[in-house]
C-alpha positions in Angstrom: 7.6 -26.0 -5.1 8.4 -22.6 -6.5 5.9 -22.6 -9.3 3.2 -23.9 -6.9 4.1 -21.1 -4.6 3.8 -18.5 -7.3 0.3 -19.9 -8.2 -0.7 -19.4 -4.6 0.6 -16.0 -4.3 -1.3 -15.0 -7.5 -4.5 -16.6 -6.0 -3.8 -14.8 -2.6 -3.5 -11.5 -4.4 -6.7 -12.0 -6.4 -8.6 -13.0 -3.3 -7.4 -9.9 -1.5 -8.3 -7.7 -4.2 -11.9 -9.4 -4.4 -12.3 -8.6 -0.7 -11.8 -12.1 0.7 -9.1 -11.2 3.4 -9.4 -14.6 5.1 -9.0 -16.7 1.9 -6.0 -14.4 0.9 -4.3 -14.9 4.2 -4.7 -18.6 4.0 -3.1 -18.6 0.5 -0.3 -16.2 1.5 0.4 -18.6 4.4 0.7 -21.4 1.9 2.8 -19.4 -0.4 5.3 -18.9 2.5 5.3 -22.6 3.3 6.1 -23.5 -0.3 8.6 -20.9 -1.1 12.0 -22.3 -1.8 13.7 -20.4 1.1 12.3 -18.2 3.9 14.0 -15.2 2.4 12.8 -15.9 -0.9 11.1 -13.0 -3.0 7.9 -15.1 -3.0 7.8 -15.3 0.7 8.5 -11.6 1.0 5.6 -10.7 -1.3 3.2 -13.1 0.7 4.5 -11.3 4.0 3.8 -8.0 2.5 0.2 -9.2 1.7 -0.2 -10.5 5.3 0.9 -7.1 6.5 -1.7 -5.4 4.3 -4.3 -7.6 5.6 -3.3 -7.0 9.2 -3.3 -3.3 8.5 -6.9 -3.5 7.0 -7.9 -5.2 10.3 -6.1 -2.6 12.4 -3.9 -5.3 13.8 -0.9 -3.6 14.9 0.9 -6.8 16.0 0.2 -8.5 12.7 1.7 -5.4 10.8 4.8 -5.5 13.1 5.3 -9.2 12.6 5.0 -9.0 8.8 7.4 -6.1 8.9 10.0 -7.9 11.1 9.8 -11.1 8.9 10.4 -9.2 5.6 13.7 -9.7 4.3 16.1 -6.7 4.1 17.0 -6.2 0.6 18.2 -3.6 -2.0 15.4 -4.7 -4.4 13.3 -1.6 -5.1 10.0 -3.3 -5.0 10.5 -5.1 -1.8 11.9 -1.8 -0.1 8.7 -0.1 -1.2 6.7 -2.9 0.4 8.7 -2.5 3.6 8.1 1.3 3.5 4.4 0.9 2.9 4.1 -1.4 5.9 6.2 0.9 8.1 3.9 3.8 7.0 0.7 1.7 7.7 2.2 0.8 11.2 2.8 4.4 11.9 -0.8 5.3 10.9 -2.2 2.6 13.2 0.0 3.9 16.1 -1.3 7.3 15.4 2.0 8.8 14.1 1.0 10.2 10.7 4.0 12.5 10.7 6.3 9.5 10.6 4.1 7.6 8.2 4.1 10.4 5.5 7.8 10.3 4.4 7.6 6.4 4.3 4.7 6.5 2.0 6.3 9.3 -0.2 9.6 7.3 -0.5 7.5 4.1 -1.2 5.6 5.9 -4.0 8.8 7.1 -5.6 10.3 3.5 -5.5 7.1 2.1 -7.0 7.2 4.7 -9.8 10.8 3.6 -10.5 9.8 0.0 -10.9 6.8 1.0 -12.9 4.3 -0.3 -10.3 1.7 2.4 -10.9 -1.2 0.6 -9.1 1.2 0.4 -6.0 2.2 4.0 -6.5 -1.4 5.3 -6.5 -2.0 3.3 -3.3 1.1 4.8 -1.7 0.0 8.3 -2.8 -3.4 7.9 -1.2 -2.0 6.6 2.0 0.4 9.6 2.0 -2.7 11.8 1.5 -4.3 10.2 4.5 -1.2 10.8 6.6 -0.9 14.5 5.3 -4.6 15.1 6.3 -4.1 13.6 9.7 -1.2 16.0 10.3 -3.2 19.0 9.3 -1.5 19.5 6.0 -4.7 19.9 4.0 -3.2 21.3 0.7 -0.6 18.6 0.6 -3.3 16.0 1.4 -5.4 17.3 -1.6 -2.5 17.2 -3.9 -1.6 13.7 -2.9 -5.1 12.4 -3.3 -5.4 14.0 -6.7 -2.2 12.4 -7.9 -3.4 9.1 -6.5 -6.8 9.4 -8.2 -5.3 10.4 -11.5 -2.9 7.4 -11.4 -5.7 5.0 -10.5 -7.8 6.4 -13.3 -4.9 5.8 -15.9 -4.6 2.3 -14.5 -8.3 1.6 -15.1 -9.2 1.5 -11.4 -12.3 3.6 -11.6 -13.6 3.0 -8.0 -10.3 4.0 -6.5 -10.0 6.9 -8.8 -13.5 8.2 -7.8 -12.8 7.7 -4.2 -9.4 9.5 -4.1 -10.4 12.3 -6.6 -13.5 12.9 -4.4 -11.3 13.2 -1.3 -9.1 15.7 -3.2 -12.0 17.8 -4.4 -13.4 17.9 -0.8 -10.2 18.9 0.7 -9.3 21.4 -2.1 -12.7 23.1 -1.7 -11.6 24.1 1.8 -8.1 25.1 0.8 -8.9 27.0 -2.2 -7.0 24.9 -4.6 -8.9 25.7 -7.8 -6.5 23.8 -10.0 -7.6 20.5 -8.4 -11.3 21.4 -8.6 -11.2 22.3 -12.3 
């Protein structure tokens, strides 16, 4: 069952990245069913994906449920997943000041495990949280770092979006180093 669960997880992530949230959710659920044990890393990765889908839908209960079901581990990648869901939950509950440190710590963990795509996403989410707390200069820097990382990873669409956010904010804060 484990190899089949892995394939389902790969398909779930591909569907999510392609914008098919419903299909991704179905495949994530199948991954959880096929995982060798409920606390298996495959099940945890699928739960993280379900949490991201719930956050995209602004489903506070769904994010809370995924967060509660995630295994407690010392694995850096899974801790980063937990922190990202915690940050997303805090953003949804309008607590950006609590979300910001979760995203920052998650970005650091993702850098440690060389998950640069996840790191860029966490930095952009941290930028969103910083902007929501009125910390414009910090938000510009975080968006800039996210955009630069996304560009290095070949994700031009995300890079343009985040670098554009950085430039718009930097124009109001006088951060010329970001604009140049």
